[in-house]
N, C-alpha and C positions, 0 to 999 in steps of 0.2 A: 347090318350096313353101318358104316362109320362116316359121319359128316365132319369134315375138317375145313370147311370154307372159312377163310379169315373173316372176322366180323367185329363190328363196333356197334355199341348202343350209344346214341347221342341223347343225353338227358339234360335236365336243368333243375334248379331249385324251385322254379315256379313257371306257370305260363307267362308268355310274353318276354322270355329271356332271350329268344333268338333261335330256338332249336330248329325251326323249319328252315331258316336261312342257312344255318350251318350244315344241317343234314343234307339238304338239297344241294348246297354248294360243294360239299364234299363228294356227293354222288356224281355230280357233273364234272367236277375237277378230276376225279379218278377215271371217269369214263373217257375224258379227253386224253388221258394218258394211254388209252387203248385197252383198259381193263373191262371185263364184263362185270358190271356192278348190279347186285340184286338189292332192290329197294323195298324196305318194309316200314310199317307204321304201327306202333302200339295203340290199341284201342279201336273204337268203332268209326273213327274219322274217315270220310270218303274223299275230302278235298285235298289234303296234303299229298295222298298217293298219286293224284293227278300230276302234281308238280314233280314228284319222284320219277314218274313214267317219262315225263318230258326231259328230265336230266339224264336218264339212263337208256331210254329205249326199251325198257322192260316193264311188264305190268307191276304197278305198285301193289303190295299185298299187306293186309292187315294181320296183326297177331293180337288176338284179344281173348285173354284167359277167361273172362267172364262168359262171352258169347259161345266159345268153342270148347272150354274146359282146358286146364293146365296141360292135360295129357296130349292135346293136339298141337301145342305150340312148337315144339321142336319138329314134329313131322311136317307141319305146314311150312315151317321156316326152310327145312330140307327141300321140300317140293319147289318153292320159289327160288331157292339159291342153287338148285341143281346146275352144274356146269359153269358156275360163276367163279371169278377170281377174288371177289370181295363182296361182303354184304354190309350195308349200312342200315341200322334200325333206328328210326326216329321215335323218341319216347312220347309220352302224353302227360300233360300238366306237369307237376313237380315229380321228381324222381320217385318219391315214396307215396304219391297219391294214387288211389285206385277206387274200387267200388266202395261207396259209403258204408262205414260200419263193418267192413269184412276184412280188416287187416291189410295185407299187401296184395289181395286179389285184384288182378287186372291192372296192377301198377307197372311202371317201367322197371322197377327194381325186381319184381317177380319175373318178368320176361327175361331180363338180363341173367337172373339166376338159372332159369330154365334152359337158356341158350349157352351158358357157361361163357358169357361174353364180357369183355372189359367195357366199363362205362367211361365216356368222356363227358364231363360236366360243362355245359355252357352257362357262363355266369354273366349277367348284366352287370357291368362294372361301372356304370355311368355315374353312380352317386356314392362311391366308396373307394377306399384305398387299403389301408391295413386290415380293415374288417373283413376283407375278402378271404384272408387266411383262416379266420375263425369259421366263416361260412362253409368253406371247402372242407375244413377238418370235421365239422359237424356232420356233413353229408357222407364223408369218407368213413367215418367211424360208427355211424348209426346202426348199420347192419353188416356184421362181419362176412356175410355171404355175398355181399355186393362189392365188386372190385371197382372203386372209382380210381382209374388209372391215369387220368389226365384231365386237364382244364383247358378250355378255350375261353379267353376273355373277350366279351363282346361289348360293343359301344364304348370303346376306350376313347378318351377325350384328346389325348396328346402323347407325344413321346415321353414326357415327364411323368404323366399319369401311368403309362405302361411300365416305366422303370419302378415306380412306387409299388405297383400291384405285383410285379415279378419278385421284388425284394421281399414283400410280405409273404409270398407263397414259397419262398426258398425253403423255409423251415417246416413246411407242411408235409413234405414227402411226396406231394402230388405234383408231377411236372406240368409246366405250362407248355401246351402244344400249339398255341396259336393266340393271336391278339388281333381283334378286328375293330377298325374304326367305325363309327356310325356312318352309314351310306344310305342316303334316301333313295338312290336309284334301285336298291334291291327290295324296297318295300313293296308289299303286295296289297292291293286294296281289299277292304273288308266290308261286310254289311251284316244283316240281322242274324245270319247263322255262321259267320266266320269269313275266311278268305273267299274271294270270288274264284269259282273254279276255272281250271285251265281252258276248258271248252268254250267259255264265254269271253276269253281275252287272249286268244291263241298267240297273236303276234306280240303283244305286250308281255305275255307269260314267257315266251321264248327269250325276249330281251332280258326279263327279270332273272330268269335261271342262269343266262349267260353272265349277268353281273354278279350273281351269287357265286358262281364258279370262279370268276376272276378275283373276287374279294377273298374267298377262301384260299385260293392259290397263292395270293400275295401274302396273306396273314397267317397261314398255318403251315406247320412242318408236315407235309404230306408223307414224307419218308418215315417219320417217326410214327405217324398215325397208322401207316400200313404195317410197320413192324409190330405195333401194339395189336393190331387186328390179327396178325398171324400167331400171336400168343394165346388166342382163345382156345378153350378146352375142346376136345373132341366130343361129338354127340353120337350116341349109339341108337339104333333103331331105324326102322324103315321110314323113308319119306312118304308123305301123304300122296295117294294116287286116286284120282277120281274114278278111274276104271275099276279099282279094287274096292272102292267105297260103295259103289252102286252097281247092280246087276242090270244089263241092258234090257229094255222092254222089247220083247219079240214082236214081229209083225211089220217090219219095215220102218224106215226112217220118217220122223214126223217134223214138221217145220214149226219152230217156236220163234215168234217175233219178239225181239228185246227192244224195248224203247231206249233211245240214246239221244245224242245231240245236246245242245246247251241246256235244255229244260230238264233233262233226266240224266244226270251225271253220276248218280250214286248207285254203284253196283260192285259187289265183291267178285273178283275174277273167278273164284271157285264155283259161283252159281252157274255160269255159262259152261264151265268145264264139266260139272256134274250133269247138267242137262244133255250135253254131248255124249257123255259116258252112258247116259240112260237111254240113248237112241235118238236124240234130237238133232236136227240141223238148225243151229242158232243163227238167225239173221237179224242184224241190227238195223233199225230204221229210226228216222228223226221226225217226231210228231210236229215239229215246226215247219218242215219242208215237204215231207212225203204226203201225198194226198190219199195213198192207199196203203194197206198193209202189205208186206211181202206176199208174193203169189204163193198160194197154197197154205197159208198160215192156219195151223191147227190149234195153237195155243199162244197166249200173250203174256209176257212179263213186263210190268211197268214198275221200275224201282223208284228210288227217291230222287230228289233234285229240287228245282226252284220253278214250278209252274206258276207260282204266284207272281214271279218277276215277268213271266211271258204270257200271262193270262189272255191279253188281247190277241196276240199272234196265235196261240193255241185255239182260241175261240174262232178266229178267222178261218182256220183250216177245217171248214165244215165237212168236206168229203171224208177226211180221215175220222172226224168225230163220229159221223154216221157209220163208217166201216167198223170202228171199234164197237159201237153199240150193236150192230148187226151180228158181229162175231159173238159177243157176250150173250145176247138174247137167244142165239142159236145154240147155246149150251157148251161152247168151247171153254176150256179152262183159262181163267184169267187171274194171275197173281199180281196184286197191286200193293206196294208198300209206300206209305206216307205221301209222296208226290203223286203216285199212282192212284191212291185214294181220291185225292183232289181232282185228278183229271177224269175220273169216272163219275164224279158228282154231277148234279143238275147244273150248278153254277159255282163259279169261284169269283169272289169279289164282284158279283153282279154280271160277270161274263159267262155266257152259256159254255158248258163243258159237254162231255159225252152223254150225260143223262142216263147212264147205266144204273146208277144209285139214286134213289129219291132223297138226296141230302143237299144241303147248301154248305159252302165252305167259304171262309173268309180269314183275312189276316187278323191277328190278335197282338195285343201289347205283351201278353205274358209268354215267356219261354217255357216250354215243356221239355224237360231234359232228364235222362237218367236211364239206368239199367232196369229191366223188368223181368221177373219170373212169370212165365205165362203158361197156361194150359189151354188147349184147343176146347172150346165149348161145343162146337158144332162139327159134324163130319164135313170135310171140304176136299177140294182138289189137292190141297197140300198135306193135310193130316186128318187122321181119324180123331173123333172126340176123345179127349183124355190124353192126347199127346202133349208132353211137356217140352217146352222150348225156352230158351232165354233170348231176350231181345233188348233193343234200345230205342228210346224215343228222343226225338230232337226236332222240334218244329215250334213256329210262332203262328200257327193257323189252328182253327177249330172247325169241326164239321157238326152240323146239327140236323138230325140227332147224332149222338156219338156212337150208337150201336144199332144194329138192325134187330129184326125178329129172331134171326139166327145169328148171334154174335160170333165173331171170329175167335177172340181170346178172352179169357178171364185173367186179370192180373191182380196181385196182392198189394203192390206198393205204387205210389205213395199212399194209396187207399184202395181197398177192395172194390173192383168194378169190372164190368164187361165192356169190350170195346171192339169195333170193327164190324164187318159185314160178310156173311156167307149167303149167297143168292145164286141159284142155279150152279154154274161152273165158276162163279166169281169168289175170290178170297180177297178182301180189301181191308187193310188195317194201317194204323200209324206205326205199327211195330216193325222196326228193321231187325231181321234175323240173319244169322250166318248159317247157311244150309250145310256146311261141312260138319256141324255138330250133330245134325239128324239127316244124313244124306238121302234116306228114303223119301223125303219129300220130293226130290227131283224125279225119282222113279215113279212115284205116285202121280205127279203132275204129267209126265210124259205119257203115262199109261192112258190118261184121260183125253189126251190131244186128239182132235179130229184128223183123220187120215186124208192127205191131200189127193 
């Protein structure tokens, strides 16, 4: 199979340069032209893809070479971009930043090379003029395998400032494909873990994405950008397919409840697809509003999000907390990541939670962040002991104790430790994982679901 979907990678010299504004604006602007746009995000980030989904009407998908392996990047991309006219890939951090101490692994540069895609560099030009040429030259020449094929100047102060920037870049050989003025209306609010997710500010998020699209439409050469995207190299090999990655579990369809809503927004689209391929009927519910689990629930998946922001509301929904506890204590499989771990605790910041795990959870000043190599310590509904997976931690909370009598994972960095909880059918941990890397976890989970 050959994949020839036109595609661009939107990168930057560093975080804070405006990648999300430009990438989301481009997605929305091209979608407004009637194109089917496939949105992607490099790295483990869950929040930016929510804005991408809003801009395109398609599921935002992550491309993470650390979590999934470099060999899955092109297949996962082809899966998401199937049938599309254009794909826009937003990078992570600076163009060449990736997993600490491991070269270009998980960097935007690595993904661009794996996708044979041209890179458009978004440069914060607010405090420079002629120096922009040296900056762009350095990024364009650092790795011959990375094709930096255009620049979009962001936070330009005036017409005269733009003239000076364009004059400086004339000799760089990298064309300027856009110049954007600073615009407060496209800013999106942030808090302790980054941008506020779309689900928490739906109307405002719609307005923000509309403003991003308008700013990009006015400031960028969309025709030149699309022509650049059409010059991406062809990719060979089959697209990833959940139905081929996992064998269905025989014995009839089983209902898996998937937590959603504003408090639980972190979920990779491939997880639900793998559960469905394994024989599950995935039904989303909102722990802030729904007082009961979906009828016939045989298994429960609670991903990441911000329960700490909604602790009083989650606590007030006592009927659902009791239903979750009853399901878990009845032996049904429950997979909980990060926010899910907090929700299963006895209490979060003093607010009663589900009480499935005898732990307390609280906000903490320290940010825990980074990729993790993990090995399953205990047999669980997700994995047999000894199974190796890669994950990512990103939280400002702590649970006490940090591991149960049967821990979920052993991790090597930043220090050797065990973490998480395996208890009856419950697997709860701070570690975010991408099931496409080990699709058998979906089959194993569905196998253990109670039949409705």
